[in-house]
N, C-alpha and C positions, 0 to 999 in steps of 0.2 A: 770822794767815794761814792760808787753807785748806790742806789737805794736796792736793785734788782740783779740778779745775776741770771744767767739761762743755766740751763743744765741738761746735757743731751743723753739720754739713757740709751746707750747702745745694746743688744741684744747678744749675749756674751752665754755660749753653753760651758757647763763645767768638764773638767780634765777627766773627773772620776767615770767610771765605766759604769752607767747608769743603772744597770741593773745588780750592783751591788752595794746603792745604800740599806741601810737599814729598814726592811721594808716589813710594814705593818697596816692594818687597814684601816686604824685610827689615822692613819696622815696620809696627806694628799698628794698629788704626782709632783708638787714642786719639792716635798719634803717637811713642808709644814704641818701641824695640828690641823686635822680633818675640821671642816666646819660645815654644818647640814646644811642642806640646799635652801632650806625656807632662812636659815640665821643668813646665809649669802644675800638671798634677794632683800630680807628687811634692811641689810645694813647697806647696799646700793641703791634701795629706794631710798632711802634717810639722806645718804649723801647727794641723790639729786633734788631732793627738797631743799636741801642748801646752797644749790649751785646758782649760777649765772652766768647766761653765754654773750659774751661782749664782742661785736665786731670792730676791731679798730685799723688803724692807719697802718701799724706795722710792728715789728716786736719792739722797737724804742718805749712807744705809747702804753709799753705796760706797766711803766713806773707811775705815769699819770692815773691808769687805770687802778695802783694799786693805792695813791693817793684819795681816790674819788672814795673808792668800797672802803677803806679805812674809817671814813665817817661812819658809816652805821652798821661795824662791827670789826671783831678780827677776821684776817682771812686766813684760812688753813692751808689751802694749795691752789694754785695756777697752773692751765696747761694750757700749753700755745698751739696750733695746728695750720692749716695752710688749705682752705676747700678753691675748687673750681668753678665758679658758674656763668654759663654765657660767657667762655673765654676769657673772662677775670676772674683774676687770684683774691680770695678774701682771705684777711688774717683773722683768726677766731684765738678768743682767749676764754676756757672755761675756768670761771673763781666759784671756790668751796668755802663759804663761810664757815665759822665755828658753831654758828647757831642758824638756828630756822628762823628766828627771828629777824637778825641782821639784812636777811634777805628780805621780808615783807619791809621793813623800813626802806630798803634800798628801791625796791617797787613803786614804793609807795612816793617816792622822790621823783621817779624817773618820768618823765613828760613823752607828750607825742609830737610828732613831728609837724610843722608849722603848713606843709602842704593841705590844700583841700580836696587833692582825689583821695586821698589815702581814708580807708578806715580804722580808727583808731583803737588797737587790741591791746589790752594787758596780759602779758605774759614774760616768763623770764628769758626770753629773746631779746636784747638790746644793741644800740652800737654806741659808741664815745665818741661825741661830739668835741669839736676843737673848744680850749678852753678861752673863755671871754675874763678871767679875772686877772690882774696883775701879778707879776711873780712874785711881789712880796707877800702877797696873801697866800701862796703857796707853801712859805715856808711855817705856817701858822698849822700845817695839818701834820699828824703823826706819822712820820715818818724812822721811829725806831723798830718797825716790824721788818723783818729781812726775810719776806717771804720766796722764797725758788721760782723762778719759770721753767717749768718742765716740758723739756720737746724729746717726744719719743722718737729715735730716731728707728727705719725699718730697712734692714738690706734689702738691694734689689736684688734682681735675678743673675745679674753676673757677678756680686759681690758673693750671696747665698755658693753659687756655683765655686766660687774660688775658696771659700771657707770648706768646702765638700771635699773639694779634691787634695786638699791640705790635712784631712784627716787621716788618723791613724787605720781605721777599721770601717768595717759598715755599721757596726752600732753606734760607733760616733758621728758616723754621717746622720744616724736616723734620727740621733737625739738634737744634734745642731737643727737639721732640718725642722724640727717640733718648736726648739724655742725661736726659732727665725720666724715663723709662720702662724704661731700661735695668735690669740686675740688678747691685744696689751690694755695695758690699766685705763689709757684713755677710751680705748674703743669700747670697753665694758661701760663705762661712765657715759659716754655719749648716747648708748643705747637706752640706758634708763633714763636719761634726762628727754630724749625724744618720747619716751613713753609718758614723762610727769608731763608734758607740752599737751598730749589729747588730754590728762586729767584735767588742768587746768581749763583748757578751751570748753569742757563740759561741765565744771565745777558749779556754775551758777545753776544749773535747774537738776546737777545730781552729784551735789556735794562728798558721795560716799564712791564716786565711780572709782576704779581701781582698772589700770591698764599694765599688763604684766607681759613682759617676753618670754618668747619660747623659744626652742628649736636651738640653732647654733650658737644664738647669744649668751646662752646661760648654760648648755648640757658640756662645757669644757671642751668641746673637739670643735668649737667656732676660729673659722681662719681670719686673716686680718682684711676689713671690706666685705664682708659675710653679710647677707642680707638680715632685717630684723623682723622676725615676725612675733605679732604682738596681739594679747587677746583684752577684748575691752568687757569689764562687768560693770555696770549700771549702778548696781548696788548689792550688798552683800544680806542676804536673808537670815543667814545662819548665826549671825551677831546683833539680831533685833531683839530685844529687851520686850518678850510679848505681854508683859507685867503692866506695862504702861499704860492709861486709859486715851492719853493722847495720839490720834492717828492721823498721819498725812490724808488729807483730800488726794485721790490720784483720778485719773480719766482711762476709761475702762477701754480696752484695745478695741479696734474696728474688727479684727481679724483675730479675735481670742481662741477660736476655734482651730485654727491653723498655724500655729509656733513659727512655722518657717516663713510665714508669709510675713506675719509680723515684725520679725527678723528682720528681714531685707526689705521691709519699710524703714526700720529705724537705719539700717545701715543707708540708705538712700540719702537721711535727713544728714546724717555724721558727715558722708561723704560730700556734700556740700557745705558744710560749717569746715570741713578742714581745706576746699577748696577757694571758698570766697574769704575765710577771716583768718585762719591761723599762718603765721609768719615762715615761709620758708618750704611750704608743702606745692607740691607743682607735680604736674601729670598724674592726676588723681582719673583713677579708672576702676570701676563698678565691674565686679564678678560676680554675680548674685546666683548664676544659675548653676555655680559649683556645689558637689555635695556639701562642701564648706563654704558658704560664700564670704568672700573677703572684699577687700579696701585696699588696691595696690597705690603705693604715691612714691615720690621724692621727696625725702626733705634733702633740699639743698644747702641748708648751714651745719647741717652735723654730719654732709654728705654719704646718706645710705640711702638703699633702696627699703621698703617698707610694707608690709601685708598686716590688714588689720583684720581682727575676726572677732564675732561676738557668741561663737559657741564652739570652742575648741578647748575646754579644760582639762579633757584628756590629753592633749598636745603636751600643756605645760606638766601634769605629771610624768607622759613621757619623756620630757627632759630631765625631769628630776632622776628618774630609774638610771639613763645614759652617765647623767652626773654622778651618780654612785656607783657606776662600774669604772667611771673613768679615774675615780678616787680610790677604788680597791686596789690596783698595784700601779707602781710607777711606771712599766714599760706598756699599759694598755694605749693611753694618749699617743705618745709617740711612733706607735705603732698603726695607729689610725691615721695620723696625718701623712705617714709614707706609702700608705696604699690609697687613700685619697688621691694624692698628689699624683701618684702612677696611674692611677686610673682617669686623673683629669688628662696628663700629656698623652696618657694613649687613646683617648676621644672613648674610653670605656662612659664614661658618664659626662654627662651635657649641663650647660648651664641652663639649657630651655627644657620646657615641660615635653614631657613626648614619651618614646618607647623605651628608653634606656635604662639601665641601673642606676638610682638613684643614689645620693652621699648617705641618704638613712638606711636602705639595703645593704650596701658595701658595709657601713660601719655594724651590722647585724651578724653579716656575714665573719667578720673580725671578731667580733663577740664570741660567736659560736664556736668559731675555729678554737678560740683561748679557754672555752667550755671542754674542748676535745684532747687537749694537750693532757700527756703524761707524766707527772700529776698536773691536775688542770691549774691553771691561774685563775682562775674567778669562779663562782660557783652557778649552775642555772639560777633563775628567776626562782623556779619552784621554791628552793631553801630559803631566800628572801621573802619568800608570804609564809613559809609555816614558821618563821620568827619574829614575823609582826605580832605588835604588841598593840594594847587599845587605841593607842596614841598616835597608831600608824594607819588607820582605818580612813581611807579616803574613797572619795564616788564622784563621778562624773559624767552626764548624760547617761545616768544608768549605766555607767561600768565600772565593776569594781574595779580601784587601781591602788589597792591594798599592797603595801612589802614594808620589808624592813628600811626605817631610814636612819636608825643610827649605828653607823659600822663598826662601833668600839665592840659591839657585842662578837662579830667575828674574828677569826684567827685569820694569819697570815698565809699565803700559799707555801707550799713546799717547792714550787718548780724555780729552779734556779738557772734557766737558760736566760741567754745572752739576747738582745733585740736582732741580732744579725740570725739567730737560732731560729728565733720566733717568725722570721721573716721569709728565710729559707722553707720552714716548716707549714706556712700560710699557702703559698703557691704548690707545694708537692702534696697538701691535703686537699685542696679543690681540683689539681691536674688529675685526680683518681676519684672523684666524688660524683656519684650518679645522680646527675641533675635530672637526667631524662624521667628516674623514678622516685626520686626521693625528695622530700621534703623536710627543710631546717627548723628547730622551733628553740629558741633560746629558753622557753619557760620550760621545759625539761631538760636541756642540754642534749637534745638526742635527734636525730632523723627520723621519718616516718615516710609512710606511703603515700602519695598526692593525693587529696581527696576530690581534685579539680585538675582539668589537663590543662594546666597552666605552664609556659615554660620554666619559667623560675617561680617555687612556691617555696616562701620565706613566714613565718606565721607571727601574726600581730602581736606583741607582746602582752597587751593590755584587751583588744577586741580579738580574740583569738580566732574568731570564727571567719577573719578576715586576712586576706595575703597581701603585703604590705607592697609585694614587687608584680602585682598580680598587670601592672600594665609594660612590662617588659615582655618583647618579642622573643622567635625562637631566634633569628635572625641575631638580634643583640645579644643571647645568651650565648652562641656561637662565636661570636667576637668576645665576650668575656674568657671564655675557656679557651680561645687562641690565645689571647693576652698573657692570661695564666702559664700558660704551656710555653710560651716566646721566656716571659719574666723567667722560670726556671731555670731552662738551659742558658740564658743568659747570666743568672747568677752562678751558674756549674761552670761557665766558662770562663767569668771573671776569676774562679778560685784557682782554677789553674796557672792563668796567667795574670796574677794578682802582683808580683813584684815588677814586672814588665811593664803593666798600664800604669801603675802609681807615677803621677806626673807625665807621662806620656798622652793618652787620650782616656777619656770618661768612664770611672769603674765604679760598682756598688751602684748608690741611687741614680748616678749621672747615667749611667747607662741603659736603667730602667725607664728615666724620665725623656727618654727621646724621643722627639713627635711621631707619631705612627705615621708608617707609608701608606696606609690607604687612605682614600679619597672620604670627605664628609659630605658627598652628595646624595646619598642615600637620607643622611640627617637633617634636609632642609635648610641648611645654615647659610643661604647664597652661594654653595657652591657650585658651579658650571662644570659641564666637559667639553674641554677643548677637542673640537672636532678636527680642527685641522692636523693637531697633533697626533690623531686616532689616523687620519685618512693620510698623513705623511707619506707614510713606507708605500701605498698604494701608489698615489700619484707619481712620485720620483722612480719608481721600478719601471726599468726600460727593457724587453727584451734583449736577451746578449743575442753578440753578433754570432756569424757563423762560427768565425776563429776565436771565439771565446768560449765555445760551446766545450763542454767534457766529456771524454771519450767514455761512456757507461752502456755495458753489455747490457742486452734486454733480460737476459738470466738473473744478472745481478741486481737490475733496478726492479723485477719483479718480488726477487727475495726481500727486498729491504722495505718497498712497499706491504710487503704482509705482515711483516715483523710486529709484533705490539709494544712500542716504545713508552716505557714506563717513566713520568717525571721523577726530579728529585725530592719530592716529597713525598711522593708512592716508594721508593725505594728506600727514604729515612722513614717510615713507617711501618714497612714491611719487614725491614731488615734489623735486627735486634741488635748486630754485631756494631752497626753503625756508633761513634762516640756523641756524646752529646753536644760536643763542635760541631762536629760535619751535619747530625742531624738538624742542629737550630740552621745553619747556613743554607742547608737544601731545602728546608721549611720556607727561608725567606727565599728563597731563587723561585720558588713557585708562586706565593704571593706577590711577589712584585715582579708583575708579567703583564703590562698594560698591552704589549703586543700578540697579545694572546685574542685579542679582539679583532684581530685584521682578517681571520678566517670567517668569523661571524659577518663581518663587515661586507666584506667580499660577496659572500652570498644573499646578503640583503641589497647589496649594489643590483647584484644579476637578475633579483626579483622582480626588482623596481622594474629595471631595463625590459626582462621579459615582458612584465607587465603593461607599460606602456606600448612596445611594439605590439601586443596583442588589442591593445582597447583602439590603437591607431588602425589596426585590420580589420577590424570588427566595424569600426566606423564609416570606414572605406566600402564596405560590404553593402551596409542597410544605405548608404548614398546609391550606389550603383542598382540597386533594389528600386526606391524611391524614384529615381530616374527613368528607369525602365518601364515602370506603371506608369507613369506621367505622361 
């Protein structure tokens, strides 16, 4: 009988409509009791302190690994996953012991590779070598434990589309999409384990070093394979006992007058440590001139992109604020996931830094809308600040981060709208919103006159004098508005033909997630213009023969040339009697018009030819004048 058995965890959404669960602010989005953010982070950090990441030859090696690890203590859980590095698949198993002392015993018994060209490093990243003992000695190990190997299976895009197409309504689609895309248990564990690796690497000089994840990894809005943002604190001054008489000797900073320069020098040293000594760290890059200096690198063994900073504790508290809002109502997270996926597929957001809307700004747009529904789904941040107690006081980088941390004090919302109603309401709300003159604030839950002339103004919830969407240009804002209008009418079209579309063509979220028809050349994503396609019509056109020319009277031709022809998009905007379906089709036709460039290209051709001809003529005149003088 095998010692271990593998368990595959398929992500399956519940059949009960999501908004009909018992709603209470003291319950999380999964229907479980609410866990405070600090408690959740401490639980994950303790799991990382008891965990060991082992590279094995394959899944069958899990039996040998369990036998080896059981020599040092009881094994609680084992997670298996596969990562790809340098075109080679690596089989990895994350082992969690019952006690942290068992991990210390295992690391003390771990040896370094015999190769002379490597640097021996003590870390919880190891690999399992081939067994050299006889098979009779293996039987002496403890084989009574039956720890299961957990394998999390994430649906592919094709499987997700199939599940969504078989859903009963749009609300069920939104719920299934959230369940299939949210960060998994293994994903959360690996992120805290990656933070633990940096702590261990610096523990010799800084035994109190603390590395905390923030952003999508902990704010409950993280997707599968999202990046890992970390903040490094070398020591905690608040936990120091000032009554003790013994004080550590320390070295004075060479640039104490400028803390930013000091931090940049420290990060240079840390980046060198990661690049030269820490296993699995590759592609280390220092971006120290940014407003918040960071170190970017890739952790190959946990398969994630990492950003490490040393002065962004406020970002950690911002993640806590988003986590609280995601826990207030079970509809918040699925709605944010659906809108984020729509924005990604429609190229409203981008994985590259630039002038477009970010996922953080988009999340604040969703939260602001949920504060403006009738009745509101979630309260504004100002209410959480008023209800905060003495234990909720937080300060980071001279920024007041105080707000209520215990949601049990709040009462549940009376809003009973379904996810489908909330999604439709989101597009209707922002389709009518005046982005030109008004800004948004989740602190007050209200809009206000813009204090600056930015295309999009969303107030930073913690640093309230800042605009989190200052990078967004007017072009990208217009793109967001046009996509919102398109999504609104697309959902109305689906409502009219819902019975015909189910099972025949994409409907609901699938129709919204269709790839945008607009090119990405303006985004600098290695896109280029196909000039052969642009000039194709002009090159292939031949003048019509006299036999094929149409007989058109001069008067009729002059009348047609003087008429002002309206495009389909102008007709759709000017005529309020058009149905939403017709308006959507006409707007589509106006947007999908690459042939509109032909007139401009023709003019450019004529100007170039005329300029060349004039240039040759001028050169010939100058040459004749010189010859005449000579």
